[in-house]
Structures are given as structure tokens and as C-alpha cells.
C-alpha positions in Angstrom: 0.1 0.0 0.2 1.4 3.2 -0.9 2.1 6.1 1.8 -0.7 8.5 2.3 0.1 12.1 3.6 -3.3 13.8 3.0 -6.0 13.3 5.7 -8.7 12.8 3.2 -6.7 10.0 1.6 -5.8 8.3 4.9 -9.7 8.3 6.1 -11.0 8.0 2.5 -13.4 4.9 1.7 -14.0 5.2 -2.0 -14.6 2.1 -3.9 -15.2 0.3 -0.4 -18.1 -1.8 0.2 -19.0 -2.3 3.9 -21.7 -4.7 5.5 -23.3 -3.5 8.6 -24.9 -6.5 10.8 -27.6 -4.8 13.2 -27.7 -2.0 10.6 -30.9 -0.3 11.3 -30.7 1.1 15.0 -29.5 4.0 15.9 -25.9 3.6 16.0 -25.9 1.7 12.8 -27.5 4.4 11.0 -24.9 6.6 12.1 -22.3 4.4 11.1 -23.7 3.7 7.7 -24.0 7.7 7.0 -20.4 8.8 8.4 -19.0 5.6 6.3 -21.2 6.4 3.3 -19.8 10.2 3.3 -16.4 8.9 3.2 -17.1 7.2 -0.1 -18.3 3.8 1.0 -21.2 1.7 -0.3 -22.9 0.4 2.8 -25.3 -2.9 3.2 -27.3 -3.0 6.0 -28.3 -6.7 7.5 -31.0 -6.7 10.3 -34.4 -7.9 11.0 -35.8 -4.2 11.2 -36.2 -2.9 7.9 -34.5 0.2 6.5 -35.3 2.5 3.6 -32.6 2.5 0.8 -30.4 5.3 0.3 -27.9 6.5 -2.1 -25.0 4.6 -1.0 -27.1 2.6 1.7 -28.9 -0.6 0.9 -30.8 -2.8 3.2 -30.9 -6.5 3.0 -33.2 -8.7 5.9 -30.8 -10.9 7.8 -31.6 -12.6 10.9 -28.2 -13.2 12.6 -29.8 -15.7 15.0 -30.8 -17.8 12.2 -27.9 -19.8 10.5 -30.1 -20.0 7.2 -30.9 -16.6 7.3 -27.4 -15.5 7.3 -26.6 -17.9 4.6 -28.9 -16.3 2.4 -27.9 -12.7 3.4 -24.4 -13.5 2.1 -25.2 -15.5 -0.9 -27.5 -12.6 -2.0 -24.7 -9.6 -1.1 -21.7 -11.5 -2.5 -23.6 -12.1 -5.8 -24.7 -8.6 -5.8 -21.4 -6.8 -4.8 -18.8 -8.8 -6.0 -16.5 -7.9 -3.4 -16.9 -6.7 0.2 -14.6 -5.2 2.1 -15.6 -4.7 5.8 -17.8 -6.3 8.3 -19.0 -4.5 11.3 -20.9 -6.9 13.6 -23.0 -4.4 15.7 -25.6 -6.6 17.2 -27.4 -6.1 20.4 -30.1 -8.7 21.1 -33.0 -8.0 23.8 -35.7 -10.7 23.7 -38.7 -10.9 25.8 -37.8 -10.8 29.7 -33.9 -9.9 28.9 -33.8 -7.8 32.1 -34.9 -10.6 34.5 -32.8 -11.2 37.4 -29.9 -13.8 37.3 -31.7 -16.3 39.7 -34.7 -16.4 37.5 -33.3 -16.0 34.0 -34.8 -18.3 31.3 -32.3 -20.5 29.7 -34.1 -19.7 26.2 -33.2 -16.1 26.3 -30.0 -16.6 27.2 -29.6 -18.7 24.3 -31.0 -16.6 22.4 -28.7 -13.7 23.3 -25.8 -15.7 22.6 -27.1 -16.8 19.3 -27.6 -13.1 18.1 -24.5 -11.3 19.9 -22.0 -14.2 19.8 -22.7 -16.9 17.6 -24.1 -14.9 14.8 -20.5 -12.8 15.0 -18.5 -16.2 14.3 -20.8 -17.3 11.5 -20.8 -14.2 9.9 -17.2 -14.2 10.2 -16.6 -17.4 8.7 -18.1 -16.1 5.7 -16.3 -13.0 5.4 -13.0 -14.5 6.0 -13.8 -17.5 3.2 -14.8 -14.5 0.7 -11.6 -12.5 1.8 -9.5 -15.1 1.1 -11.0 -16.5 -1.9 -11.2 -12.5 -3.6 -8.0 -12.0 -2.0 -8.9 -9.2 -0.4 -7.0 -7.5 2.5 -10.2 -7.8 4.8 -11.7 -5.9 7.7 -13.9 -7.1 10.6 -15.0 -4.8 13.4 -16.9 -5.9 16.5 -18.9 -3.6 18.4 -18.5 -4.3 22.2 -19.4 -2.8 25.4 -17.8 -1.5 28.4 -19.2 -4.5 30.3 -17.7 -6.6 27.9 -14.4 -5.2 29.9 -15.5 -4.6 33.2 -18.3 -6.0 35.2 -21.6 -4.1 35.7 -22.0 -1.6 38.6 -25.4 -2.3 39.7 -25.5 0.8 41.8 -26.4 2.7 38.7 -29.5 0.8 38.3 -30.8 0.8 42.1 -34.4 1.6 42.6 -35.4 2.2 38.9 -38.8 1.4 37.9 -40.0 -1.1 35.5 -42.7 1.4 34.2 -40.0 3.6 33.3 -37.7 1.2 31.0 -38.0 2.7 27.5 -37.1 -0.7 26.0 -40.2 -2.2 27.3 -41.0 -5.5 29.3 -42.2 -6.0 33.0 -38.8 -5.6 34.6 -36.5 -2.4 35.2 -33.3 -1.6 33.4 -30.0 -3.3 34.1 -27.3 -5.5 32.4 -28.2 -9.3 32.7 -25.1 -11.5 32.7 -26.3 -12.9 28.9 -24.9 -9.3 27.3 -21.4 -9.0 29.7 -20.9 -12.6 28.7 -21.6 -12.4 25.1 -19.6 -9.2 24.5 -16.6 -10.5 26.3 -16.6 -13.4 24.3 -16.5 -11.1 21.1 -13.2 -9.6 22.1 -11.8 -13.4 22.7 -13.2 -13.9 19.1 -11.6 -11.0 17.8 -8.2 -12.0 19.3 -8.4 -15.3 17.9 -9.3 -14.3 14.3 -6.4 -11.4 14.3 -3.9 -14.0 15.2 -5.4 -16.7 12.8 -5.6 -14.4 9.8 -3.2 -11.6 10.1 -1.1 -13.6 7.5 -3.9 -13.1 4.8 -3.8 -9.8 5.4 -7.2 -9.5 7.3 -7.7 -7.4 10.3 -9.7 -7.7 13.2 -10.5 -5.1 15.6 -13.4 -4.2 18.2 -14.9 -0.8 19.2 -16.3 -0.7 22.8 -18.6 2.2 23.4 -19.9 3.5 26.5 -23.6 4.1 27.2 -25.6 6.3 25.1 -28.5 8.4 26.4 -31.6 7.3 24.7 -34.1 8.9 27.0 -33.4 6.8 30.0 -35.0 7.2 33.1 -33.8 10.5 34.6 -32.3 8.7 37.9 -30.2 6.2 35.7 -29.3 8.7 33.6 -28.0 10.9 36.8 -26.2 7.5 38.1 -24.8 6.6 35.0 -23.0 10.2 34.2 -21.7 10.3 38.0 -19.6 7.4 37.1 -18.0 8.9 34.1 -15.0 11.2 34.0 -16.4 13.5 31.5 -19.6 13.8 33.5 -22.2 12.8 31.0 -23.5 9.8 28.5 -22.3 9.8 24.9 -24.2 11.1 22.0 -25.2 8.6 19.3 -22.8 10.3 16.6 -19.6 10.3 19.1 -18.6 7.1 17.7 -18.5 8.1 14.4 -14.9 9.4 14.3 -13.9 5.8 15.9 -15.8 3.5 13.1 -14.2 5.8 10.4 -10.6 5.4 11.8 -11.4 1.5 12.3 -13.1 1.1 8.9 -10.3 3.1 6.9 -6.4 3.2 6.1 -6.0 4.8 9.1 -5.7 2.0 11.0 -4.1 -0.1 8.5 -1.3 -1.7 11.3 -4.1 -2.0 14.0 -5.3 -5.6 14.5 -6.3 -7.8 17.5 -6.9 -4.5 19.1 -10.1 -2.7 21.1 -10.6 0.9 20.6 -12.5 2.1 23.9 -14.6 5.2 23.8 -16.3 5.5 27.1 -16.0 9.0 28.6 -13.5 7.2 31.0 -15.8 4.7 32.4 -13.2 2.1 32.3 -10.3 4.5 33.3 -11.4 4.4 37.2 
């Protein structure tokens, strides 16, 4: 690769094609906008339909279903010929997701694992085979969470109301073990893939965002913000620079790493 000294060239995604699984949520939409503005064509895969826009195309994909993953990639590879980057940005919240650990349903646990972790494994297999077949210097990015690095601080959820949980259900907001386990598992998968396929010029990294303000219960927002050195929750667009960095040649010598953007949460 030739050396680049112009910042526009370093961050350019011209002629690049990027798959974002879990792409129809608020973070995925922000990712698609910044990456397409840098020149990339984006293929969003999600169970939630998104409207096709210039340089942004939606295709159905249920990452908890192996047949759906296979169908999505067969269609994508046929249409696009070459895909350069996979961003796995999945956060599953099935019914009874917030139930306490002692009463947690095994089926809910399995559903979260299938979506958050097993789906990443299966999608990565498809992408790595594609990269090697097409001789592409491929790029895989897993979106984690601070709770994939450290255990939850349950004091921030104390005395929250189930009726004020904006994500629905009959339980108050918390962080279940399924979330922490699946997100930490992604970090291990990234490290495995990076050391296994670095010889093939395939990079695998993680982005760890902190909590984003989404209209949560005021008590939670106050408690969370108190634990952050910057004193607030993130805004949805504050991860755009990080995802652009990881998706572009700006991070060309980076693999097996985890970019933490959490307002300082894990710095205490």
C-alpha cells in the first residue's frame, strides 16, 4: 500500500463496500451515514427494515438464524462481488431480557448468545472465506460494550422503575449476564481471528462504546453520568470518528485491538 499524507486519503473509503449487521438501529444508522459520506457503499443487514438510500442498501438478515445468515451473504456476494469490511453491531434484547440472574430463562440466554456472539462467529466465517477467495485485505470490526471489559456496576440501576424502562417489558433496566458474557466473548473471538488470519492481510478489531443517552429514566442517567469522568452519557454520533478510523486505512497496522470510547468509564 502506498503511503498517504493527505488526511482525506487516509480516511477515504472510496470504492469500498461495507456490511453492517445490526445496521438499522440508531448506532448502525450513524455508522452508515459517516462511512457512506467517506465514499463507501453500505449494505445493512437487520431484522428491522431500513429505507434504501444512495450508497446505503438494506437487506433482511436474522443473525440468530443460520439459514438467514447464509441467504444474506449469498445475495450480498452475488450483487456486490467484493465486500471489504464487516461491522458486527448486534445487541439482542428478547422478551424477559432484564429478568434477574437467579430467574433468568435459559431460552433467553441462548437467544442472546445466538445473536450477539454465535452470529458474529458465523458471519466472520463467511467473510473470511470471501476475503481469502477474492484476495482482499479484509477488515472485521466487532462492536462491544464496556461491560464486555468490566463487570456491571449495579448501583446505577438501584431503585429504577420497570414502568420507566424505555426498552419495554415488565422489568426495570439493568445489565443481564447474557450481555456481559456475549460481549466479552466477542473480544476473545476478535483476538483469535486476528492472530489466525493476519497472515492473509485480514484485520480484526473491536470498538467498545460507553452508554449512550437514549431517553432513559432520569435517575439512571444521573447515576450513570456520575460514574463517567466526562460527567455525561455519550451522544449517538460520538462514535462516528472511531468507526471511520477502524474502517479506513488510518488503522491499517491495527489488528487484535480494542478501541475504547467510553468517556473514561473504564479508567477509574
